[in-house]
N, C-alpha and C positions, 0 to 999 in steps of 0.2 A: 855201413851198407855198400855192397859192391855195386858198381855201376851197371854191371851186366844182368842183375837180378831185379832191376826196376820194373814193377808190374805195368805203369801207364806211360812207357817211353814212345814218344811218337816217332815214328820213322822220318828220316829226313830225306823226302823226294825232291829231286830236282825238276823244275819246271821251267818251260820255255816262256820267257816275257812276250806277250802278245805285242805286236806293234801298234800305235795309236792310228785309229782309222783316218783321221785328218792329220795332215803333216803340217809343220810351220809355214811353209810356203804356199799352201792351199787357201784360196779365198773363198769364203762362204757366202755365194751370191745366187741369185735365182737364176742366172745365165749359165752357169757352171753345172750343166746337165748330167756329166760324168760323175761328178761328186754327190750331187743330190740323189741321183738314182740308187745309190749304195744305201741310202737310208730309208728306202720305201718297200713295203712288202709286196707279193704278187698281187695281192688285192688292191693295192694302191694305198695301203695305210702307211702312217708314219710309225716307223718302229721306235719302241720305247728307249730311253736313256741306258737302260741297264743292257738292253741286247746291243745297242751300237757302241758301249763302252765309250761314251762321250762324257765331257765335263758339262756342267749345267749351263754355262755360257754357250758353249758350242751347240748343245741341244736347241736352245732357244734360237740361235741364229739359223740352224737347219730348218726349224720349224717354220719360221717367218720366210726362208727362202722358198721351201716347199708350198706354202700358201700363196706366196707372190706368183709362183710358176705357174700354181693352178689357176688363177685369176687371170692369168695373161695368155692361157690355153698353151702353156708349153708343156704342161702335165696334165694328164686326165685326173678328174676327181674321183672317178672310179674306173677300176680295170674288170671288165667283164668279159675276159677273152675265155674263160673256162667254157667250154661246151659241155652241156649236161647231156648225157645220152638219154634218149627216150626210151622207156622200155614199154614194150607194146604188150598190154595183157590181151589173152584171148576172150576174155568175157565182155571186153567192150564192142559195141558195134559200131563201124563206121558209116554205115548208110543211113537212110532217113527211117525214122519210126514210123509205123502205121496203127492206128487206132483200130481196135477190133470194134465193130459196131453191131 
């Protein structure tokens, strides 16, 4: 069989290998806020290992460092900076209601 007529031949795509998020010189510590803040979502949640592309050992160390920073009040437990827009409906009344007697 000719190589050009293979039905299920995968195309060889070139891909760029992503750099690891933690370099070998970086120390995972609760005081290293620039490193820790990369692994927290906008809501203040710890991102998963799959999203972070960390090893299991690195993820454990990051989680411990984030929790220590939260306890020492270096990081907030929740990030409630989202301002919800209040939609005022016309059916609601803002004044005092009077009873009909």
